[in-house]
C-alpha positions as CSV (number, residue, x, y, z in Angstrom):
1,M,-2.0,9.5,-28.5
2,S,-2.2,12.9,-26.8
3,I,-1.7,13.3,-23.3
4,F,-5.4,14.0,-22.7
5,D,-6.0,10.4,-24.5
6,I,-3.6,8.7,-22.2
7,A,-4.9,10.4,-18.9
8,A,-8.7,9.4,-20.0
9,L,-7.6,5.9,-20.6
10,L,-5.7,5.6,-17.2
11,L,-8.6,7.2,-15.2
12,L,-10.7,4.6,-16.9
13,L,-9.0,1.8,-16.3
14,S,-8.2,2.9,-12.7
15,A,-12.0,3.2,-12.0
16,L,-12.7,0.2,-14.0
17,F,-9.9,-2.1,-12.1
18,G,-10.9,-0.6,-9.0
19,Y,-14.4,-1.5,-9.3
20,V,-13.8,-5.0,-10.3
21,N,-11.3,-5.3,-7.3
22,H,-13.7,-3.9,-4.8
23,V,-16.6,-6.3,-5.9
24,W,-14.5,-9.4,-6.9
25,L,-11.0,-9.5,-5.7
26,K,-11.5,-7.5,-2.4
27,L,-7.9,-6.7,-2.0
28,P,-6.7,-3.3,-0.5
29,H,-7.2,-0.9,-3.2
30,T,-3.6,0.0,-4.3
31,I,-2.4,-3.6,-4.2
32,G,-5.7,-4.7,-6.1
33,L,-4.9,-1.9,-9.0
34,V,-1.1,-3.6,-9.3
35,V,-2.5,-6.9,-9.5
36,M,-5.3,-6.1,-12.2
37,G,-2.4,-4.2,-14.1
38,L,-0.5,-7.3,-14.0
39,I,-3.3,-9.5,-15.2
40,A,-4.2,-6.9,-18.0
41,S,-0.3,-6.8,-19.2
42,A,-0.4,-10.9,-19.2
43,L,-3.9,-10.6,-21.2
44,I,-2.1,-8.1,-23.7
45,V,0.7,-10.5,-24.2
46,G,-1.6,-13.5,-24.6
47,A,-3.8,-11.7,-27.1
48,D,-0.5,-10.8,-29.3
49,L,0.2,-14.2,-29.2
50,V,-3.1,-15.5,-30.5
51,F,-3.6,-12.2,-32.9
52,P,-0.1,-11.0,-33.8
53,S,-1.5,-9.1,-36.8
54,L,-3.3,-6.5,-34.4
55,G,-0.1,-5.5,-32.8
56,I,-1.6,-4.9,-29.3
57,A,1.2,-5.6,-27.2
58,Q,3.5,-3.2,-29.4
59,A,0.6,-0.4,-29.6
60,T,0.6,-0.7,-25.5
61,I,4.5,-0.7,-24.8
62,H,4.7,2.3,-27.4
63,T,1.9,4.0,-25.2
64,L,3.8,3.4,-22.0
65,K,6.9,4.8,-23.6
66,E,5.2,8.0,-24.8
67,L,4.1,8.5,-21.3
68,D,7.2,8.1,-19.8
69,F,6.8,7.0,-16.4
70,A,9.9,8.3,-14.6
71,N,9.2,11.8,-16.1
72,V,5.8,11.9,-15.1
73,L,6.3,10.4,-11.5
74,M,9.5,12.2,-10.5
75,N,8.6,15.7,-12.2
76,G,4.6,15.5,-11.6
77,M,2.9,13.2,-9.7
78,L,5.3,12.8,-6.8
79,A,4.9,16.4,-5.6
80,V,1.3,16.0,-5.1
81,L,1.4,12.5,-3.4
82,L,4.3,13.7,-1.2
83,F,2.7,16.7,0.2
84,A,-0.7,14.8,0.3
85,G,1.0,12.3,2.7
86,A,3.0,14.8,4.7
87,V,-0.3,17.0,5.3
88,H,-1.8,14.1,7.3
89,V,1.3,13.3,9.6
90,D,1.3,14.6,13.0
91,F,4.7,16.4,13.3
92,S,4.6,16.1,17.1
93,E,4.9,12.4,16.9
94,L,7.8,12.8,14.3
95,A,9.6,15.3,16.2
96,A,9.6,13.0,19.5
97,R,11.0,10.1,17.2
98,K,13.4,12.4,15.4
99,W,16.6,10.1,16.2
100,A,15.0,7.0,15.0
101,I,13.5,8.5,11.8
102,G,16.6,10.5,11.2
103,L,19.1,7.6,11.3
104,M,17.2,5.3,9.4
105,A,16.4,7.7,6.8
106,T,20.2,8.7,6.3
107,L,22.4,6.1,7.7
108,G,19.9,3.3,7.2
109,V,19.7,4.3,3.5
110,L,23.6,4.4,3.0
111,I,24.0,0.9,5.0
112,S,21.4,-0.6,2.6
113,T,22.8,0.6,-0.5
114,F,26.2,-0.9,0.2
115,V,24.9,-4.2,1.5
116,I,22.6,-4.6,-1.4
117,A,25.1,-3.6,-4.0
118,A,27.6,-6.4,-2.4
119,G,24.8,-9.0,-2.7
120,I,23.8,-8.0,-6.1
121,Y,27.6,-7.9,-7.4
122,Y,28.1,-11.3,-6.2
123,A,24.9,-12.8,-7.1
124,S,25.4,-11.4,-10.9
125,K,28.6,-13.0,-11.1
126,M,27.2,-16.3,-10.2
127,L,24.2,-16.2,-12.4
128,G,26.3,-14.6,-15.4
129,A,24.5,-11.2,-15.5
130,C,28.1,-9.7,-14.4
131,V,27.0,-6.2,-13.2
132,P,30.1,-4.0,-12.1
133,F,30.2,-3.1,-8.4
134,V,29.6,0.6,-9.3
135,W,26.3,-0.3,-11.2
136,A,25.7,-2.4,-8.1
137,L,25.8,0.6,-6.1
138,V,23.3,2.6,-8.3
139,F,20.9,-0.3,-7.8
140,G,21.4,-0.4,-4.1
141,A,20.7,3.2,-3.9
142,L,17.5,3.1,-6.3
143,I,16.0,0.4,-4.5
144,S,17.0,1.2,-0.9
145,P,14.5,4.0,-0.1
146,T,11.2,2.9,1.1
147,D,8.3,4.2,-0.9
148,P,6.2,6.9,0.9
149,V,3.3,6.2,-1.3
150,A,3.3,2.7,-1.1
151,V,4.2,2.8,2.9
152,L,1.6,5.3,3.7
153,G,-1.0,3.6,1.4
154,L,-0.4,0.3,3.7
155,L,-0.7,2.2,7.0
156,K,-4.3,3.2,6.0
157,T,-5.2,-0.5,6.0
158,I,-3.3,-1.7,9.2
159,K,-3.7,-1.0,12.7
160,V,0.0,0.0,14.0
161,P,1.0,1.4,17.4
162,K,1.6,5.1,17.2
163,L,5.5,4.6,17.7
164,L,5.7,2.3,14.8
165,R,3.5,4.1,12.5
166,A,5.4,7.5,13.0
167,K,8.6,5.9,12.6
168,I,7.3,4.0,9.2
169,A,5.7,7.0,7.8
170,G,8.6,9.4,8.8
171,E,11.2,7.4,7.4
172,S,9.6,6.8,4.1
173,L,8.8,10.5,3.9
174,F,12.3,11.6,4.2
175,N,14.5,8.6,3.0
176,D,13.3,9.1,-0.4
177,G,14.5,12.4,-0.7
178,V,17.9,11.3,0.8
179,G,17.7,8.3,-1.8
180,V,17.3,10.1,-4.9
181,V,20.4,12.3,-3.7
182,V,22.5,9.1,-3.1
183,F,21.3,7.5,-6.4
184,T,22.2,10.7,-8.2
185,V,25.9,10.6,-6.7
186,M,26.4,6.6,-7.4
187,L,25.0,7.2,-11.1
188,A,27.7,9.9,-11.5
189,I,30.3,7.7,-10.2
190,A,29.0,4.8,-12.3
191,M,29.0,6.9,-15.4
192,T,32.7,8.0,-14.7
193,A,33.9,4.5,-13.9
194,D,32.2,2.2,-16.6
195,P,29.6,4.2,-18.7
196,G,28.5,0.7,-20.4
197,L,27.3,2.8,-23.2
198,L,26.1,0.6,-26.2
199,D,26.8,2.6,-29.3
200,P,26.8,6.1,-27.4
201,T,25.5,9.2,-29.3
202,P,27.6,12.4,-28.9
203,Q,25.4,13.8,-26.6
204,E,25.6,10.6,-24.3
205,A,29.4,10.6,-24.8
206,A,29.5,14.3,-23.6
207,A,27.2,13.4,-20.7
208,A,29.5,10.4,-19.6
209,H,32.6,13.0,-19.9
210,H,30.9,15.8,-17.9
211,A,30.2,13.3,-15.1
212,A,33.7,12.1,-14.8
213,E,34.8,15.8,-14.6
214,S,32.0,16.8,-12.1
215,V,32.7,14.0,-9.6
216,S,35.0,14.5,-6.5
217,V,34.8,14.3,-2.9
218,W,33.7,18.0,-2.5
219,S,31.2,18.0,-5.3
220,I,29.4,15.0,-3.2
221,I,29.5,17.0,-0.2
222,K,28.1,19.9,-1.9
223,L,25.3,18.0,-3.7
224,F,24.3,16.3,-0.8
225,T,24.1,19.8,1.2
226,L,22.6,21.6,-1.5
227,E,19.9,18.8,-2.3
228,A,19.0,18.1,1.1
229,L,19.0,21.2,3.2
230,G,18.2,23.4,0.2
231,G,15.0,21.4,-0.2
232,A,14.1,21.6,3.4
233,L,14.7,25.4,3.4
234,L,12.7,25.9,0.1
235,G,9.8,23.9,1.6
236,G,10.0,25.8,4.8
237,I,9.9,29.0,3.1
238,T,7.2,28.7,0.6
239,G,5.2,26.8,3.1
240,W,5.6,29.7,5.5
241,I,4.6,32.2,2.9
242,A,1.7,30.2,1.9
243,Y,0.7,29.7,5.8
244,L,0.9,33.6,6.4
245,G,-1.5,34.3,3.3
246,M,-4.1,31.4,4.6
247,R,-4.0,33.1,8.0
248,Q,-5.2,36.4,6.5
249,I,-8.5,35.1,5.0
250,D,-11.1,32.6,5.7
251,E,-12.3,31.3,2.1
252,H,-12.0,27.7,2.1
253,N,-11.9,27.4,-2.1
254,L,-9.3,30.0,-2.2
255,E,-7.2,28.4,0.7
256,V,-7.3,25.0,-1.2
257,L,-6.0,26.7,-4.3
258,I,-3.3,28.4,-2.1
259,T,-2.1,24.7,-1.1
260,L,-2.2,23.5,-4.5
261,A,-0.3,26.4,-6.1
262,L,2.2,25.9,-3.2
263,V,2.9,22.2,-4.2
264,F,3.3,22.9,-8.1
265,A,5.4,26.4,-7.7
266,T,7.6,25.0,-4.8
267,Y,8.3,21.8,-6.8
268,A,8.8,23.5,-10.0
269,L,11.4,26.0,-8.3
270,A,13.0,23.0,-6.6
271,L,13.7,21.3,-10.1
272,H,15.0,24.6,-11.4
273,L,17.4,25.2,-8.5
274,H,18.4,21.8,-8.7
275,I,17.6,21.0,-5.0
276,S,15.4,18.3,-3.5
277,G,11.8,18.7,-4.5
278,P,10.6,15.5,-2.5
279,I,12.3,17.1,0.8
280,A,10.8,20.3,0.0
281,M,7.2,18.7,-0.3
282,V,7.5,17.0,2.8
283,V,8.5,20.1,5.0
284,A,5.7,22.3,3.3
285,G,3.2,19.3,3.8
286,L,4.0,19.0,7.5
287,L,4.1,22.9,8.1
288,I,0.6,23.4,6.3
289,G,-0.9,20.0,7.8
290,N,0.0,21.0,11.5
291,H,1.1,24.5,12.0
292,G,-1.0,25.8,9.3
293,A,-4.2,23.7,10.3
294,R,-4.2,24.9,13.7
295,F,-3.6,28.6,13.4
296,A,-4.4,29.5,9.8
297,M,-7.5,27.4,9.0
298,S,-11.1,27.4,10.2
299,K,-13.1,24.5,11.0
300,K,-14.8,24.4,7.5
301,T,-11.3,25.2,5.9
302,R,-9.6,22.5,7.6
303,Q,-12.5,20.0,6.4
304,H,-12.3,21.2,2.6
305,V,-8.5,21.3,2.6
306,F,-7.8,17.6,4.1
307,Q,-10.9,16.2,1.9
308,F,-9.4,17.9,-1.2
309,W,-5.8,16.6,-0.7
310,T,-7.3,13.0,0.5
311,L,-9.2,12.9,-2.6
312,L,-6.4,13.8,-4.9
313,D,-4.2,11.2,-3.1
314,E,-6.4,8.5,-3.7
315,I,-6.8,9.3,-7.5
316,L,-3.3,9.6,-8.5
317,N,-2.3,6.7,-6.2
318,S,-4.8,4.6,-8.2
319,V,-3.3,5.8,-11.4
320,L,0.1,5.2,-10.2
321,F,-0.4,1.7,-8.9
322,L,-2.1,0.6,-12.1
323,L,1.0,2.2,-14.1
324,I,3.2,-0.1,-11.9
325,G,1.4,-3.2,-13.0
326,L,1.5,-2.3,-16.5
327,E,5.1,-1.2,-17.0
328,V,5.7,-5.0,-16.4
329,L,5.3,-4.9,-20.4
330,V,8.6,-2.8,-20.9
331,I,10.8,-5.2,-19.0
332,S,13.2,-7.3,-20.6
333,W,12.3,-10.7,-19.2
334,N,15.3,-13.0,-20.3
335,S,17.0,-16.1,-19.3
336,V,20.0,-14.1,-17.6
337,N,18.1,-11.2,-16.1
338,L,14.9,-13.2,-14.6
339,P,17.6,-15.4,-12.2
340,L,19.2,-12.2,-11.1
341,A,15.8,-10.4,-10.3
342,L,14.6,-13.5,-8.2
343,A,17.8,-13.3,-6.3
344,A,17.4,-9.5,-5.9
345,I,14.4,-9.9,-3.6
346,P,16.0,-11.8,-0.4
347,I,19.3,-9.6,-1.1
348,V,17.0,-6.5,-0.8
349,L,15.2,-7.9,2.2
350,F,18.6,-8.7,3.8
351,G,19.8,-5.0,3.1
352,R,16.7,-3.5,4.7
353,L,17.2,-5.9,7.6
354,V,20.6,-4.7,8.3
355,S,19.7,-1.0,7.6
356,V,17.1,-1.3,10.2
357,A,18.7,-3.3,13.0
358,M,21.9,-1.3,13.0
359,P,20.3,1.9,13.8
360,I,17.6,0.3,16.3
361,R,20.4,-1.3,18.0
362,L,22.5,1.6,18.5
363,L,19.3,3.7,19.9
364,S,18.6,1.1,21.8
365,I,21.2,1.7,24.2
366,R,19.2,4.8,25.8
367,E,15.6,3.9,24.3
368,K,13.5,1.1,24.8
369,F,11.7,-0.4,21.4
370,E,8.7,-2.6,21.3
371,E,9.2,-6.2,20.5
372,G,8.8,-6.8,16.7
373,T,10.0,-3.5,15.6
374,I,12.9,-4.6,13.9
375,A,10.9,-7.3,12.1
376,I,7.9,-5.0,11.3
377,L,10.0,-2.3,9.9
378,T,11.7,-4.5,7.6
379,W,8.9,-6.3,6.3
380,G,7.1,-2.9,6.3
381,G,9.9,-1.2,4.0
382,L,7.6,-1.3,0.7
383,R,9.3,-0.2,-2.5
384,G,7.1,1.5,-5.4
385,G,6.8,3.6,-8.1
386,I,10.0,5.8,-7.0
387,S,12.2,3.0,-7.6
388,V,10.8,1.9,-10.8
389,A,11.0,5.4,-12.1
390,L,14.7,5.9,-11.2
391,A,15.6,2.7,-12.8
392,L,13.8,3.6,-15.9
393,S,15.4,7.0,-16.0
394,L,19.0,4.9,-16.1
395,P,20.6,5.8,-19.3
396,D,20.8,2.9,-22.0
397,N,23.6,0.7,-21.4
398,A,24.7,-2.6,-21.0
399,Y,23.4,-3.1,-17.4
400,K,20.2,-1.3,-17.4
401,P,17.8,-4.4,-18.6
402,A,19.3,-6.3,-15.5
403,L,18.8,-3.4,-13.0
404,L,15.4,-2.8,-14.4
405,T,14.2,-6.3,-14.1
406,A,15.6,-6.8,-10.6
407,T,14.0,-3.4,-9.6
408,Y,10.3,-4.5,-10.8
409,A,10.7,-7.8,-9.2
410,V,11.5,-6.5,-5.8
411,V,8.8,-3.7,-6.2
412,V,6.0,-6.3,-7.2
413,F,7.2,-8.5,-4.4
414,S,7.3,-5.9,-1.8
415,I,3.8,-4.6,-2.8
416,I,1.6,-7.6,-3.2
417,V,3.5,-10.3,-0.9
418,Q,4.8,-7.9,1.9
419,G,1.9,-5.5,1.8
420,L,-0.6,-8.5,2.1
421,S,1.3,-10.1,4.9
422,M,1.7,-7.1,7.2
423,K,-1.6,-7.8,9.1
424,R,-0.5,-11.2,10.0
425,L,2.9,-10.2,11.0
426,I,1.6,-7.6,13.3
427,S,-0.8,-9.6,14.7
428,R,1.9,-11.8,16.2
429,Y,3.1,-9.5,18.5
430,S,1.4,-8.7,22.1
431,F,0.8,-5.0,21.3
432,H,-1.8,-5.8,18.3
433,G,-5.0,-4.4,19.6
434,A,-3.9,-4.0,23.2
435,G,-3.5,-0.2,22.9
436,K,0.1,-0.5,24.6
437,E,2.5,2.3,23.5
438,P,6.2,2.2,24.0
439,E,8.4,5.1,25.1
440,P,9.1,7.7,22.1
441,S,12.7,7.5,20.6
């Protein structure tokens, strides 16, 4: 199938499943598409068992692998989704809560990575999967960041006080960029310590050797600095250039085109410069959505720009969550991986709890937090397509099937169970519907 054929099929299924969900299931749109994708996957497997000669499952799996979910998301869709999310966020609210967001997006990710790694390491030993600690760290890094696409989608469906909304949205926008950097470092360390390659090709062996030579304390510091600060700087520069151009004109169609060019050109440049494209997108989106909207856009232009990015966000969200449901077909669900995958769910939740509680307790020395903050931030830290994409991008080795299965189990549980129960959790606390706002942190 060509790329056009695959895109046409995905859009058709997204529209069809979205209609079925809206009319009958009546679940939140993105959650409904994940559920419909899982149902479709189950039906494909069932049809393959009843009519094995048709090879339906094999053809579907081949199409999914041909699409390359990890590459499509990380090097394409993510740029649009992050910019679309950031452009709607109030920067003043993020700035007022910068310490909470900054600590949770950095220290929180690191704490979660190591807590989850310890849990997965010991659980794998007990369950016979035997994942080395360095590879448990890789899993901790890829599963620790909350997914901005899933989180921002959730915030559209529930009423959350401004303080918590800013913290949840801000953390999810920034911690995925930090998480990708941590993942890159942990993967390089793991490939150095224990590649676990199965019949490695000369290219894979050379890559492992290169990783071994490149990992050092200085290289890690350099990578963090270049990726994170470089991404923020690039997003600020390109966003400002786009802002200056938009300020000189008042033509809504052209200004929409400028924002679209900003997203693709900035992300492509970030990939070539080996700096954080996600962080660049967040910074550029915040600049255009706040300063740009106030000083470079007329009322008509603001309406068209925000409507365009809202629509594009909804379309790509639909395709992404449908793909998450369909990707179950490429997972290795065997008797060894399944128990570890189920164990990973409470382990990841515990890691999230620790990573939220420690920064919040630290900041509570001088700031006041609303009752239920830790519980809501813990349960509302959804995982999504980014974690699945990072897991799929792992090199083919002895540990990838177990880590990929665990990732998928956590993501599906996160989106469906946590996503559907957030309203009920929030309703337990007194601030729900009361309009009460705690002090900013």
